[in-house]
VOMI-318796 format. One record per atom (N, C-alpha, C, CB): residue number from 1; atom name; x, z, y. Coordinates in steps of 0.02 Angstrom, whole numbers, plus 50000, padded with zeros to 5 digits. Last residue first. Glycine has a CB too. Example, Ala and Ser with C-alpha at 12.3 -4.5 7.8 and 13.67 -1.06 7.14 Angstrom:
+-----+-------+-------+-------+-------+
| num | atomo |    xx |    zz |    yy |
+-----+-------+-------+-------+-------+
|   2 |     N | 50642 | 50354 | 49888 |
|   2 |    CA | 50684 | 50357 | 49947 |
|   2 |     C | 50645 | 50394 | 50002 |
|   2 |    CB | 50704 | 50286 | 49970 |
|   1 |     N | 50660 | 50390 | 49716 |
|   1 |    CA | 50615 | 50390 | 49775 |
|   1 |     C | 50660 | 50390 | 49835 |
|   1 |    CB | 50565 | 50452 | 49776 |
+-----+-------+-------+-------+-------+
This chain:
+-----+-------+-------+-------+-------+
| num | atomo |    xx |    zz |    yy |
+-----+-------+-------+-------+-------+
| 143 |     N | 49992 | 53093 | 51741 |
| 143 |    CA | 49945 | 53066 | 51649 |
| 143 |     C | 50000 | 53157 | 51613 |
| 143 |    CB | 49996 | 52922 | 51585 |
| 142 |     N | 50067 | 53069 | 51839 |
| 142 |    CA | 50021 | 53119 | 51856 |
| 142 |     C | 49980 | 53112 | 51775 |
| 142 |    CB | 49971 | 53098 | 51936 |
| 141 |     N | 50113 | 52962 | 51861 |
| 141 |    CA | 50090 | 52937 | 51889 |
| 141 |     C | 50035 | 53000 | 51869 |
| 141 |    CB | 50092 | 52866 | 51884 |
| 140 |     N | 50279 | 53034 | 51775 |
| 140 |    CA | 50248 | 53009 | 51870 |
| 140 |     C | 50194 | 52967 | 51860 |
| 140 |    CB | 50309 | 52954 | 51929 |
| 139 |     N | 50216 | 53040 | 51653 |
| 139 |    CA | 50211 | 53112 | 51685 |
| 139 |     C | 50218 | 53103 | 51770 |
| 139 |    CB | 50279 | 53166 | 51651 |
| 138 |     N | 50211 | 52919 | 51609 |
| 138 |    CA | 50156 | 52964 | 51611 |
| 138 |     C | 50162 | 53007 | 51632 |
| 138 |    CB | 50131 | 52981 | 51570 |
| 137 |     N | 50353 | 52909 | 51578 |
| 137 |    CA | 50310 | 52836 | 51641 |
| 137 |     C | 50236 | 52908 | 51663 |
| 137 |    CB | 50254 | 52712 | 51566 |
| 136 |     N | 50398 | 52990 | 51534 |
| 136 |    CA | 50414 | 53006 | 51572 |
| 136 |     C | 50384 | 52967 | 51612 |
| 136 |    CB | 50462 | 53015 | 51570 |
| 135 |     N | 50328 | 52938 | 51406 |
| 135 |    CA | 50319 | 53019 | 51431 |
| 135 |     C | 50339 | 53015 | 51496 |
| 135 |    CB | 50364 | 53080 | 51391 |
| 134 |     N | 50404 | 52834 | 51392 |
| 134 |    CA | 50335 | 52831 | 51398 |
| 134 |     C | 50318 | 52909 | 51413 |
| 134 |    CB | 50300 | 52799 | 51328 |
| 133 |     N | 50558 | 52879 | 51403 |
| 133 |    CA | 50519 | 52831 | 51429 |
| 133 |     C | 50455 | 52834 | 51431 |
| 133 |    CB | 50530 | 52784 | 51405 |
| 132 |     N | 50529 | 52934 | 51249 |
| 132 |    CA | 50535 | 52971 | 51295 |
| 132 |     C | 50521 | 52965 | 51375 |
| 132 |    CB | 50584 | 52982 | 51284 |
| 131 |     N | 50489 | 52838 | 51155 |
| 131 |    CA | 50463 | 52886 | 51181 |
| 131 |     C | 50469 | 52929 | 51219 |
| 131 |    CB | 50454 | 52903 | 51159 |
| 130 |     N | 50602 | 52768 | 51156 |
| 130 |    CA | 50563 | 52724 | 51209 |
| 130 |     C | 50497 | 52787 | 51213 |
| 130 |    CB | 50536 | 52624 | 51175 |
| 129 |     N | 50678 | 52841 | 51075 |
| 129 |    CA | 50714 | 52816 | 51170 |
| 129 |     C | 50634 | 52801 | 51203 |
| 129 |    CB | 50784 | 52707 | 51177 |
| 128 |     N | 50621 | 52811 | 50992 |
| 128 |    CA | 50626 | 52878 | 51015 |
| 128 |     C | 50626 | 52885 | 51066 |
| 128 |    CB | 50668 | 52909 | 51000 |
| 127 |     N | 50637 | 52688 | 50955 |
| 127 |    CA | 50603 | 52728 | 50954 |
| 127 |     C | 50572 | 52780 | 50994 |
| 127 |    CB | 50619 | 52740 | 50924 |
| 126 |     N | 50771 | 52643 | 51076 |
| 126 |    CA | 50777 | 52675 | 51005 |
| 126 |     C | 50681 | 52702 | 51024 |
| 126 |    CB | 50862 | 52758 | 50993 |
| 125 |     N | 50870 | 52546 | 51141 |
| 125 |    CA | 50809 | 52585 | 51158 |
| 125 |     C | 50799 | 52614 | 51099 |
| 125 |    CB | 50748 | 52547 | 51183 |
| 124 |     N | 51051 | 52576 | 51248 |
| 124 |    CA | 50983 | 52528 | 51200 |
| 124 |     C | 50929 | 52587 | 51193 |
| 124 |    CB | 51012 | 52495 | 51100 |
| 123 |     N | 51055 | 52614 | 51366 |
| 123 |    CA | 51123 | 52572 | 51322 |
| 123 |     C | 51092 | 52554 | 51266 |
| 123 |    CB | 51197 | 52617 | 51297 |
| 122 |     N | 51024 | 52709 | 51511 |
| 122 |    CA | 50996 | 52666 | 51440 |
| 122 |     C | 51045 | 52609 | 51422 |
| 122 |    CB | 50915 | 52626 | 51452 |
| 121 |     N | 51014 | 52848 | 51625 |
| 121 |    CA | 51061 | 52772 | 51579 |
| 121 |     C | 51032 | 52787 | 51496 |
| 121 |    CB | 51185 | 52783 | 51579 |
| 120 |     N | 50892 | 52879 | 51746 |
| 120 |    CA | 50913 | 52900 | 51685 |
| 120 |     C | 50949 | 52828 | 51651 |
| 120 |    CB | 50845 | 52934 | 51643 |
| 119 |     N | 50854 | 52977 | 51900 |
| 119 |    CA | 50858 | 52925 | 51837 |
| 119 |     C | 50878 | 52925 | 51780 |
| 119 |    CB | 50884 | 52884 | 51844 |
| 118 |     N | 50789 | 53090 | 51925 |
| 118 |    CA | 50754 | 53061 | 51933 |
| 118 |     C | 50785 | 52980 | 51897 |
| 118 |    CB | 50738 | 53077 | 52001 |
| 117 |     N | 50775 | 53268 | 51869 |
| 117 |    CA | 50809 | 53208 | 51867 |
| 117 |     C | 50783 | 53154 | 51878 |
| 117 |    CB | 50833 | 53199 | 51820 |
| 116 |     N | 50774 | 53400 | 51973 |
| 116 |    CA | 50748 | 53376 | 51923 |
| 116 |     C | 50793 | 53300 | 51939 |
| 116 |    CB | 50660 | 53382 | 51923 |
| 115 |     N | 50761 | 53591 | 52042 |
| 115 |    CA | 50784 | 53498 | 52009 |
| 115 |     C | 50754 | 53476 | 51961 |
| 115 |    CB | 50858 | 53481 | 51978 |
| 114 |     N | 50642 | 53670 | 52042 |
| 114 |    CA | 50666 | 53647 | 52130 |
| 114 |     C | 50740 | 53583 | 52114 |
| 114 |    CB | 50709 | 53749 | 52191 |
| 113 |     N | 50522 | 53623 | 51935 |
| 113 |    CA | 50547 | 53672 | 51966 |
| 113 |     C | 50580 | 53653 | 52033 |
| 113 |    CB | 50589 | 53702 | 51923 |
| 112 |     N | 50512 | 53452 | 51948 |
| 112 |    CA | 50499 | 53548 | 51893 |
| 112 |     C | 50541 | 53569 | 51916 |
| 112 |    CB | 50506 | 53568 | 51800 |
| 111 |     N | 50449 | 53314 | 51960 |
| 111 |    CA | 50457 | 53384 | 52003 |
| 111 |     C | 50422 | 53422 | 51933 |
| 111 |    CB | 50402 | 53393 | 52098 |
| 110 |     N | 50398 | 53204 | 51965 |
| 110 |    CA | 50404 | 53226 | 51900 |
| 110 |     C | 50430 | 53289 | 51889 |
| 110 |    CB | 50439 | 53185 | 51866 |
| 109 |     N | 50295 | 53106 | 52001 |
| 109 |    CA | 50261 | 53165 | 52006 |
| 109 |     C | 50317 | 53216 | 51938 |
| 109 |    CB | 50161 | 53147 | 51986 |
| 108 |     N | 50336 | 52978 | 52093 |
| 108 |    CA | 50347 | 52998 | 52043 |
| 108 |     C | 50316 | 53065 | 52050 |
| 108 |    CB | 50411 | 52989 | 52028 |
| 107 |     N | 50353 | 52965 | 52261 |
| 107 |    CA | 50294 | 52942 | 52215 |
| 107 |     C | 50289 | 52995 | 52131 |
| 107 |    CB | 50314 | 52846 | 52196 |
| 106 |     N | 50510 | 52944 | 52251 |
| 106 |    CA | 50471 | 53007 | 52278 |
| 106 |     C | 50414 | 52996 | 52252 |
| 106 |    CB | 50464 | 53019 | 52355 |
| 105 |     N | 50550 | 52833 | 52120 |
| 105 |    CA | 50561 | 52855 | 52175 |
| 105 |     C | 50506 | 52918 | 52184 |
| 105 |    CB | 50558 | 52798 | 52224 |
| 104 |     N | 50646 | 52829 | 51969 |
| 104 |    CA | 50609 | 52845 | 51972 |
| 104 |     C | 50618 | 52860 | 52057 |
| 104 |    CB | 50598 | 52884 | 51920 |
| 103 |     N | 50749 | 52713 | 51841 |
| 103 |    CA | 50750 | 52753 | 51890 |
| 103 |     C | 50668 | 52766 | 51940 |
| 103 |    CB | 50812 | 52722 | 51929 |
| 102 |     N | 50863 | 52669 | 51739 |
| 102 |    CA | 50796 | 52694 | 51741 |
| 102 |     C | 50778 | 52722 | 51788 |
| 102 |    CB | 50781 | 52728 | 51702 |
| 101 |     N | 50985 | 52572 | 51695 |
| 101 |    CA | 50967 | 52622 | 51724 |
| 101 |     C | 50891 | 52619 | 51735 |
| 101 |    CB | 51004 | 52630 | 51780 |
| 100 |     N | 51113 | 52490 | 51602 |
| 100 |    CA | 51068 | 52490 | 51623 |
| 100 |     C | 50999 | 52566 | 51669 |
| 100 |    CB | 51061 | 52457 | 51570 |
|  99 |     N | 51274 | 52558 | 51598 |
|  99 |    CA | 51197 | 52534 | 51564 |
|  99 |     C | 51156 | 52508 | 51607 |
|  99 |    CB | 51153 | 52588 | 51534 |
|  98 |     N | 51396 | 52493 | 51665 |
|  98 |    CA | 51388 | 52504 | 51578 |
|  98 |     C | 51315 | 52510 | 51555 |
|  98 |    CB | 51426 | 52579 | 51551 |
|  97 |     N | 51382 | 52378 | 51794 |
|  97 |    CA | 51372 | 52462 | 51773 |
|  97 |     C | 51361 | 52452 | 51693 |
|  97 |    CB | 51290 | 52509 | 51817 |
|  96 |     N | 51367 | 52277 | 51887 |
|  96 |    CA | 51444 | 52289 | 51842 |
|  96 |     C | 51441 | 52337 | 51820 |
|  96 |    CB | 51511 | 52290 | 51874 |
|  95 |     N | 51262 | 52238 | 51925 |
|  95 |    CA | 51283 | 52300 | 51958 |
|  95 |     C | 51360 | 52305 | 51946 |
|  95 |    CB | 51243 | 52365 | 51928 |
|  94 |     N | 51200 | 52159 | 51823 |
|  94 |    CA | 51185 | 52149 | 51910 |
|  94 |     C | 51245 | 52196 | 51957 |
|  94 |    CB | 51091 | 52189 | 51933 |
|  93 |     N | 51230 | 52206 | 51716 |
|  93 |    CA | 51251 | 52186 | 51722 |
|  93 |     C | 51267 | 52137 | 51813 |
|  93 |    CB | 51237 | 52181 | 51669 |
|  92 |     N | 51122 | 52339 | 51711 |
|  92 |    CA | 51184 | 52357 | 51720 |
|  92 |     C | 51240 | 52292 | 51715 |
|  92 |    CB | 51195 | 52412 | 51669 |
|  91 |     N | 50959 | 52334 | 51812 |
|  91 |    CA | 51010 | 52315 | 51766 |
|  91 |     C | 51100 | 52331 | 51767 |
|  91 |    CB | 50998 | 52248 | 51767 |
|  90 |     N | 50880 | 52438 | 51862 |
|  90 |    CA | 50927 | 52434 | 51884 |
|  90 |     C | 50970 | 52395 | 51828 |
|  90 |    CB | 50943 | 52494 | 51907 |
|  89 |     N | 50702 | 52475 | 51891 |
|  89 |    CA | 50750 | 52440 | 51823 |
|  89 |     C | 50808 | 52422 | 51856 |
|  89 |    CB | 50719 | 52365 | 51780 |
|  88 |     N | 50562 | 52621 | 51928 |
|  88 |    CA | 50626 | 52528 | 51923 |
|  88 |     C | 50663 | 52515 | 51878 |
|  88 |    CB | 50692 | 52514 | 51975 |
|  87 |     N | 50437 | 52675 | 51984 |
|  87 |    CA | 50474 | 52679 | 51969 |
|  87 |     C | 50515 | 52618 | 51945 |
|  87 |    CB | 50462 | 52718 | 51947 |
|  86 |     N | 50370 | 52693 | 52131 |
|  86 |    CA | 50367 | 52724 | 52089 |
|  86 |     C | 50452 | 52752 | 52023 |
|  86 |    CB | 50308 | 52681 | 52070 |
|  85 |     N | 50369 | 52618 | 52268 |
|  85 |    CA | 50392 | 52619 | 52193 |
|  85 |     C | 50382 | 52670 | 52179 |
|  85 |    CB | 50455 | 52603 | 52172 |
|  84 |     N | 50186 | 52586 | 52329 |
|  84 |    CA | 50221 | 52609 | 52354 |
|  84 |     C | 50287 | 52619 | 52272 |
|  84 |    CB | 50180 | 52668 | 52399 |
|  83 |     N | 50065 | 52497 | 52317 |
|  83 |    CA | 50127 | 52476 | 52374 |
|  83 |     C | 50191 | 52508 | 52371 |
|  83 |    CB | 50107 | 52491 | 52446 |
|  82 |     N | 50003 | 52566 | 52257 |
|  82 |    CA | 49981 | 52575 | 52329 |
|  82 |     C | 50018 | 52555 | 52348 |
|  82 |    CB | 49967 | 52629 | 52361 |
|  81 |     N | 50129 | 52591 | 52158 |
|  81 |    CA | 50041 | 52620 | 52135 |
|  81 |     C | 50038 | 52614 | 52237 |
|  81 |    CB | 50026 | 52746 | 52075 |
|  80 |     N | 50215 | 52466 | 52039 |
|  80 |    CA | 50206 | 52517 | 52122 |
|  80 |     C | 50162 | 52547 | 52096 |
|  80 |    CB | 50180 | 52484 | 52207 |
|  79 |     N | 50369 | 52464 | 51974 |
|  79 |    CA | 50307 | 52454 | 51959 |
|  79 |     C | 50289 | 52494 | 52001 |
|  79 |    CB | 50284 | 52459 | 51897 |
|  78 |     N | 50492 | 52313 | 51958 |
|  78 |    CA | 50492 | 52378 | 51956 |
|  78 |     C | 50416 | 52386 | 51983 |
|  78 |    CB | 50554 | 52412 | 51997 |
|  77 |     N | 50660 | 52223 | 51935 |
|  77 |    CA | 50612 | 52237 | 51915 |
|  77 |     C | 50561 | 52338 | 51952 |
|  77 |    CB | 50642 | 52223 | 51834 |
|  76 |     N | 50752 | 52204 | 52071 |
|  76 |    CA | 50744 | 52235 | 52012 |
|  76 |     C | 50674 | 52225 | 52001 |
|  76 |    CB | 50767 | 52305 | 52011 |
|  75 |     N | 50763 | 52154 | 52231 |
|  75 |    CA | 50794 | 52114 | 52187 |
|  75 |     C | 50758 | 52146 | 52099 |
|  75 |    CB | 50887 | 52125 | 52205 |
|  74 |     N | 50688 | 52251 | 52284 |
|  74 |    CA | 50784 | 52249 | 52302 |
|  74 |     C | 50796 | 52206 | 52240 |
|  74 |    CB | 50842 | 52343 | 52299 |
|  73 |     N | 50596 | 52252 | 52146 |
|  73 |    CA | 50612 | 52282 | 52231 |
|  73 |     C | 50687 | 52283 | 52250 |
|  73 |    CB | 50585 | 52369 | 52244 |
|  72 |     N | 50434 | 52180 | 52120 |
|  72 |    CA | 50531 | 52146 | 52144 |
|  72 |     C | 50523 | 52193 | 52183 |
|  72 |    CB | 50563 | 52056 | 52187 |
|  71 |     N | 50344 | 52221 | 52022 |
|  71 |    CA | 50319 | 52191 | 52079 |
|  71 |     C | 50424 | 52168 | 52070 |
|  71 |    CB | 50268 | 52253 | 52159 |
|  70 |     N | 50160 | 52267 | 51937 |
|  70 |    CA | 50255 | 52261 | 51916 |
|  70 |     C | 50241 | 52209 | 52007 |
|  70 |    CB | 50299 | 52188 | 51796 |
|  69 |     N | 50085 | 52421 | 51967 |
|  69 |    CA | 50081 | 52354 | 51982 |
|  69 |     C | 50141 | 52323 | 51988 |
|  69 |    CB | 50047 | 52344 | 52034 |
|  68 |     N | 49992 | 52558 | 51863 |
|  68 |    CA | 50042 | 52494 | 51932 |
|  68 |     C | 50069 | 52457 | 51923 |
|  68 |    CB | 50094 | 52505 | 51975 |
|  67 |     N | 49882 | 52557 | 51785 |
|  67 |    CA | 49880 | 52571 | 51845 |
|  67 |     C | 49940 | 52552 | 51906 |
|  67 |    CB | 49870 | 52632 | 51838 |
|  66 |     N | 49951 | 52574 | 51648 |
|  66 |    CA | 49938 | 52525 | 51670 |
|  66 |     C | 49924 | 52535 | 51738 |
|  66 |    CB | 49898 | 52498 | 51636 |
|  65 |     N | 50054 | 52672 | 51582 |
|  65 |    CA | 50034 | 52676 | 51677 |
|  65 |     C | 49997 | 52603 | 51701 |
|  65 |    CB | 50126 | 52682 | 51737 |
|  64 |     N | 50061 | 52626 | 51467 |
|  64 |    CA | 50064 | 52675 | 51475 |
|  64 |     C | 50042 | 52725 | 51560 |
|  64 |    CB | 50123 | 52671 | 51448 |
|  63 |     N | 50093 | 52482 | 51453 |
|  63 |    CA | 50051 | 52531 | 51424 |
|  63 |     C | 50039 | 52593 | 51444 |
|  63 |    CB | 50066 | 52538 | 51374 |
|  62 |     N | 50175 | 52451 | 51558 |
|  62 |    CA | 50118 | 52420 | 51552 |
|  62 |     C | 50067 | 52434 | 51541 |
|  62 |    CB | 50119 | 52391 | 51527 |
|  61 |     N | 50266 | 52529 | 51523 |
|  61 |    CA | 50236 | 52534 | 51596 |
|  61 |     C | 50176 | 52527 | 51609 |
|  61 |    CB | 50258 | 52494 | 51636 |
|  60 |     N | 50311 | 52492 | 51398 |
|  60 |    CA | 50302 | 52528 | 51420 |
|  60 |     C | 50245 | 52548 | 51471 |
|  60 |    CB | 50343 | 52529 | 51426 |
|  59 |     N | 50335 | 52342 | 51444 |
|  59 |    CA | 50304 | 52337 | 51411 |
|  59 |     C | 50259 | 52430 | 51407 |
|  59 |    CB | 50346 | 52299 | 51358 |
|  58 |     N | 50464 | 52363 | 51512 |
|  58 |    CA | 50384 | 52332 | 51539 |
|  58 |     C | 50316 | 52351 | 51507 |
|  58 |    CB | 50381 | 52253 | 51530 |
|  57 |     N | 50548 | 52419 | 51429 |
|  57 |    CA | 50520 | 52459 | 51469 |
|  57 |     C | 50453 | 52416 | 51511 |
|  57 |    CB | 50581 | 52488 | 51514 |
|  56 |     N | 50565 | 52295 | 51332 |
|  56 |    CA | 50513 | 52368 | 51306 |
|  56 |     C | 50504 | 52413 | 51381 |
|  56 |    CB | 50567 | 52432 | 51232 |
|  55 |     N | 50621 | 52219 | 51466 |
|  55 |    CA | 50564 | 52199 | 51410 |
|  55 |     C | 50526 | 52262 | 51394 |
|  55 |    CB | 50596 | 52167 | 51335 |
|  54 |     N | 50724 | 52278 | 51467 |
|  54 |    CA | 50680 | 52281 | 51545 |
|  54 |     C | 50626 | 52241 | 51509 |
|  54 |    CB | 50719 | 52238 | 51632 |
|  53 |     N | 50794 | 52278 | 51339 |
|  53 |    CA | 50766 | 52354 | 51379 |
|  53 |     C | 50732 | 52322 | 51436 |
|  53 |    CB | 50833 | 52417 | 51411 |
|  52 |     N | 50840 | 52141 | 51354 |
|  52 |    CA | 50788 | 52190 | 51302 |
|  52 |     C | 50771 | 52251 | 51342 |
|  52 |    CB | 50828 | 52220 | 51224 |
|  51 |     N | 50902 | 52108 | 51477 |
|  51 |    CA | 50826 | 52082 | 51452 |
|  51 |     C | 50803 | 52117 | 51408 |
|  51 |    CB | 50819 | 52015 | 51424 |
|  50 |     N | 51023 | 52177 | 51412 |
|  50 |    CA | 50959 | 52211 | 51493 |
|  50 |     C | 50923 | 52178 | 51464 |
|  50 |    CB | 50962 | 52192 | 51592 |
|  49 |     N | 51053 | 52077 | 51324 |
|  49 |    CA | 51073 | 52154 | 51298 |
|  49 |     C | 51031 | 52195 | 51363 |
|  49 |    CB | 51178 | 52173 | 51297 |
|  48 |     N | 51073 | 51945 | 51376 |
|  48 |    CA | 51024 | 51971 | 51305 |
|  48 |     C | 50992 | 52068 | 51324 |
|  48 |    CB | 51099 | 51972 | 51209 |
|  47 |     N | 51028 | 51948 | 51564 |
|  47 |    CA | 51076 | 51955 | 51503 |
|  47 |     C | 51031 | 51950 | 51433 |
|  47 |    CB | 51118 | 52031 | 51507 |
|  46 |     N | 50892 | 51902 | 51660 |
|  46 |    CA | 50957 | 51928 | 51636 |
|  46 |     C | 50974 | 51916 | 51569 |
|  46 |    CB | 50961 | 51996 | 51644 |
|  45 |     N | 50775 | 51821 | 51691 |
|  45 |    CA | 50855 | 51780 | 51717 |
|  45 |     C | 50919 | 51858 | 51682 |
|  45 |    CB | 50860 | 51766 | 51854 |
|  44 |     N | 50666 | 51894 | 51632 |
|  44 |    CA | 50707 | 51818 | 51607 |
|  44 |     C | 50770 | 51796 | 51620 |
|  44 |    CB | 50678 | 51763 | 51629 |
|  43 |     N | 50664 | 51977 | 51764 |
|  43 |    CA | 50687 | 51992 | 51656 |
|  43 |     C | 50695 | 51963 | 51641 |
|  43 |    CB | 50656 | 52010 | 51594 |
|  42 |     N | 50623 | 51897 | 51861 |
|  42 |    CA | 50681 | 51926 | 51858 |
|  42 |     C | 50721 | 51952 | 51791 |
|  42 |    CB | 50671 | 51973 | 51898 |
|  41 |     N | 50495 | 51847 | 51803 |
|  41 |    CA | 50535 | 51813 | 51836 |
|  41 |     C | 50610 | 51824 | 51827 |
|  41 |    CB | 50517 | 51821 | 51894 |
|  40 |     N | 50436 | 51970 | 51801 |
|  40 |    CA | 50436 | 51936 | 51725 |
|  40 |     C | 50502 | 51891 | 51739 |
|  40 |    CB | 50355 | 51882 | 51701 |
|  39 |     N | 50434 | 51976 | 51960 |
|  39 |    CA | 50440 | 52027 | 51893 |
|  39 |     C | 50467 | 52007 | 51827 |
|  39 |    CB | 50376 | 52049 | 51873 |
|  38 |     N | 50361 | 51881 | 51963 |
|  38 |    CA | 50430 | 51883 | 51998 |
|  38 |     C | 50469 | 51925 | 51962 |
|  38 |    CB | 50430 | 51908 | 52071 |
|  37 |     N | 50241 | 51900 | 51923 |
|  37 |    CA | 50253 | 51841 | 51904 |
|  37 |     C | 50353 | 51852 | 51917 |
|  37 |    CB | 50200 | 51778 | 51956 |
|  36 |     N | 50180 | 51999 | 52008 |
|  36 |    CA | 50192 | 52021 | 51917 |
|  36 |     C | 50253 | 51958 | 51891 |
|  36 |    CB | 50094 | 52006 | 51856 |
|  35 |     N | 50193 | 51927 | 52128 |
|  35 |    CA | 50238 | 51964 | 52119 |
|  35 |     C | 50266 | 52019 | 52032 |
|  35 |    CB | 50218 | 51999 | 52177 |
|  34 |     N | 50071 | 51848 | 52073 |
|  34 |    CA | 50157 | 51792 | 52116 |
|  34 |     C | 50197 | 51872 | 52100 |
|  34 |    CB | 50155 | 51753 | 52255 |
|  33 |     N | 49994 | 51943 | 52081 |
|  33 |    CA | 49985 | 51888 | 52025 |
|  33 |     C | 50078 | 51850 | 52034 |
|  33 |    CB | 49898 | 51819 | 52052 |
|  32 |     N | 49952 | 51984 | 52200 |
|  32 |    CA | 49966 | 52032 | 52148 |
|  32 |     C | 50010 | 51988 | 52092 |
|  32 |    CB | 49892 | 52065 | 52117 |
|  31 |     N | 49921 | 51891 | 52284 |
|  31 |    CA | 49971 | 51908 | 52288 |
|  31 |     C | 50005 | 51941 | 52235 |
|  31 |    CB | 49969 | 51932 | 52332 |
|  30 |     N | 49800 | 51878 | 52191 |
|  30 |    CA | 49846 | 51777 | 52214 |
|  30 |     C | 49900 | 51829 | 52226 |
|  30 |    CB | 49816 | 51701 | 52312 |
|  29 |     N | 49711 | 51975 | 52222 |
|  29 |    CA | 49755 | 51936 | 52162 |
|  29 |     C | 49789 | 51902 | 52160 |
|  29 |    CB | 49737 | 51909 | 52126 |
|  28 |     N | 49711 | 51965 | 52376 |
|  28 |    CA | 49740 | 52005 | 52330 |
|  28 |     C | 49747 | 51985 | 52276 |
|  28 |    CB | 49717 | 52054 | 52323 |
|  27 |     N | 49641 | 51813 | 52351 |
|  27 |    CA | 49702 | 51839 | 52386 |
|  27 |     C | 49743 | 51879 | 52352 |
|  27 |    CB | 49688 | 51873 | 52440 |
|  26 |     N | 49585 | 51796 | 52199 |
|  26 |    CA | 49555 | 51788 | 52247 |
|  26 |     C | 49627 | 51773 | 52262 |
|  26 |    CB | 49505 | 51837 | 52279 |
|  25 |     N | 49557 | 51788 | 52043 |
|  25 |    CA | 49508 | 51840 | 52088 |
|  25 |     C | 49494 | 51831 | 52169 |
|  25 |    CB | 49541 | 51914 | 52082 |
|  24 |     N | 49652 | 51671 | 51997 |
|  24 |    CA | 49585 | 51671 | 52013 |
|  24 |     C | 49549 | 51726 | 52051 |
|  24 |    CB | 49557 | 51665 | 51959 |
|  23 |     N | 49792 | 51776 | 51995 |
|  23 |    CA | 49726 | 51734 | 52050 |
|  23 |     C | 49681 | 51700 | 52077 |
|  23 |    CB | 49722 | 51718 | 52071 |
|  22 |     N | 49736 | 51839 | 51872 |
|  22 |    CA | 49719 | 51899 | 51951 |
|  22 |     C | 49716 | 51827 | 52027 |
|  22 |    CB | 49830 | 51984 | 51972 |
|  21 |     N | 49741 | 51741 | 51786 |
|  21 |    CA | 49648 | 51807 | 51817 |
|  21 |     C | 49665 | 51835 | 51855 |
|  21 |    CB | 49604 | 51875 | 51770 |
|  20 |     N | 49852 | 51721 | 51777 |
|  20 |    CA | 49783 | 51677 | 51793 |
|  20 |     C | 49728 | 51721 | 51802 |
|  20 |    CB | 49762 | 51625 | 51735 |
|  19 |     N | 49905 | 51835 | 51731 |
|  19 |    CA | 49922 | 51834 | 51793 |
|  19 |     C | 49879 | 51770 | 51830 |
|  19 |    CB | 50000 | 51829 | 51795 |
|  18 |     N | 49842 | 51822 | 51611 |
|  18 |    CA | 49828 | 51888 | 51645 |
|  18 |     C | 49865 | 51896 | 51726 |
|  18 |    CB | 49859 | 51948 | 51591 |
|  17 |     N | 49924 | 51748 | 51540 |
|  17 |    CA | 49851 | 51737 | 51546 |
|  17 |     C | 49831 | 51767 | 51612 |
|  17 |    CB | 49809 | 51768 | 51486 |
|  16 |     N | 50048 | 51789 | 51541 |
|  16 |    CA | 50038 | 51707 | 51585 |
|  16 |     C | 49953 | 51706 | 51592 |
|  16 |    CB | 50071 | 51619 | 51525 |
|  15 |     N | 50017 | 51884 | 51446 |
|  15 |    CA | 50048 | 51923 | 51521 |
|  15 |     C | 50047 | 51853 | 51556 |
|  15 |    CB | 50145 | 51970 | 51519 |
|  14 |     N | 50002 | 51828 | 51337 |
|  14 |    CA | 49952 | 51865 | 51348 |
|  14 |     C | 49953 | 51869 | 51426 |
|  14 |    CB | 49955 | 51929 | 51309 |
|  13 |     N | 50111 | 51749 | 51283 |
|  13 |    CA | 50061 | 51713 | 51310 |
|  13 |     C | 49990 | 51754 | 51365 |
|  13 |    CB | 50035 | 51680 | 51240 |
|  12 |     N | 50202 | 51850 | 51279 |
|  12 |    CA | 50210 | 51834 | 51364 |
|  12 |     C | 50176 | 51792 | 51377 |
|  12 |    CB | 50272 | 51814 | 51396 |
|  11 |     N | 50161 | 51908 | 51165 |
|  11 |    CA | 50149 | 51943 | 51219 |
|  11 |     C | 50164 | 51922 | 51299 |
|  11 |    CB | 50181 | 51993 | 51203 |
|  10 |     N | 50161 | 51825 | 51071 |
|  10 |    CA | 50095 | 51826 | 51103 |
|  10 |     C | 50087 | 51866 | 51178 |
|  10 |    CB | 50047 | 51860 | 51049 |
|   9 |     N | 50317 | 51800 | 51083 |
|   9 |    CA | 50262 | 51745 | 51105 |
|   9 |     C | 50185 | 51768 | 51131 |
|   9 |    CB | 50249 | 51699 | 51039 |
|   8 |     N | 50363 | 51979 | 51126 |
|   8 |    CA | 50330 | 51924 | 51048 |
|   8 |     C | 50318 | 51864 | 51113 |
|   8 |    CB | 50220 | 51961 | 50984 |
|   7 |     N | 50492 | 52023 | 51197 |
|   7 |    CA | 50429 | 52012 | 51190 |
|   7 |     C | 50416 | 51960 | 51165 |
|   7 |    CB | 50399 | 52017 | 51237 |
|   6 |     N | 50616 | 52107 | 51118 |
|   6 |    CA | 50605 | 52082 | 51183 |
|   6 |     C | 50530 | 52068 | 51169 |
|   6 |    CB | 50655 | 52017 | 51208 |
|   5 |     N | 50654 | 52157 | 50984 |
|   5 |    CA | 50707 | 52086 | 51016 |
|   5 |     C | 50681 | 52064 | 51083 |
|   5 |    CB | 50705 | 52007 | 50963 |
|   4 |     N | 50572 | 52280 | 50968 |
|   4 |    CA | 50649 | 52268 | 50982 |
|   4 |     C | 50698 | 52212 | 51016 |
|   4 |    CB | 50672 | 52270 | 50928 |
|   3 |     N | 50484 | 52189 | 50903 |
|   3 |    CA | 50471 | 52219 | 50950 |
|   3 |     C | 50518 | 52230 | 50985 |
|   3 |    CB | 50443 | 52261 | 50941 |
|   2 |     N | 50574 | 52034 | 50839 |
|   2 |    CA | 50542 | 52084 | 50827 |
|   2 |     C | 50524 | 52121 | 50874 |
|   2 |    CB | 50566 | 52112 | 50791 |
|   1 |     N | 50527 | 51853 | 50818 |
|   1 |    CA | 50524 | 51904 | 50845 |
|   1 |     C | 50524 | 51967 | 50847 |
|   1 |    CB | 50505 | 51899 | 50857 |
+-----+-------+-------+-------+-------+
């Protein structure tokens, strides 16, 4: 399995280990671990095309904005800071859309002048597209 095909077995194992670490750290850690697992479960339920995009987006967020906590939001994978959703992924299949949507909520610091985009259509992810999303995620958290 290549990186563009989704999570590798090693990446899946590392995520499970991290969830176990959070659960072992106490009540707050257990809640975060449960929310992170729910996010991963939602991603795993997706069809191939949406899942591959969601897995790559999850990897981008966890690498470039590790302070964001994975969770679900309206049944979609989301990433929050202090409980407030910063970014989310809306699967195409779930809403009968022709593309996955990566969206950003009010806590995201994407402000640029008087008008800026808060959602992006994604049909597939190239390396250049992954860089664009990484830059947006970093900017969203003030980076």
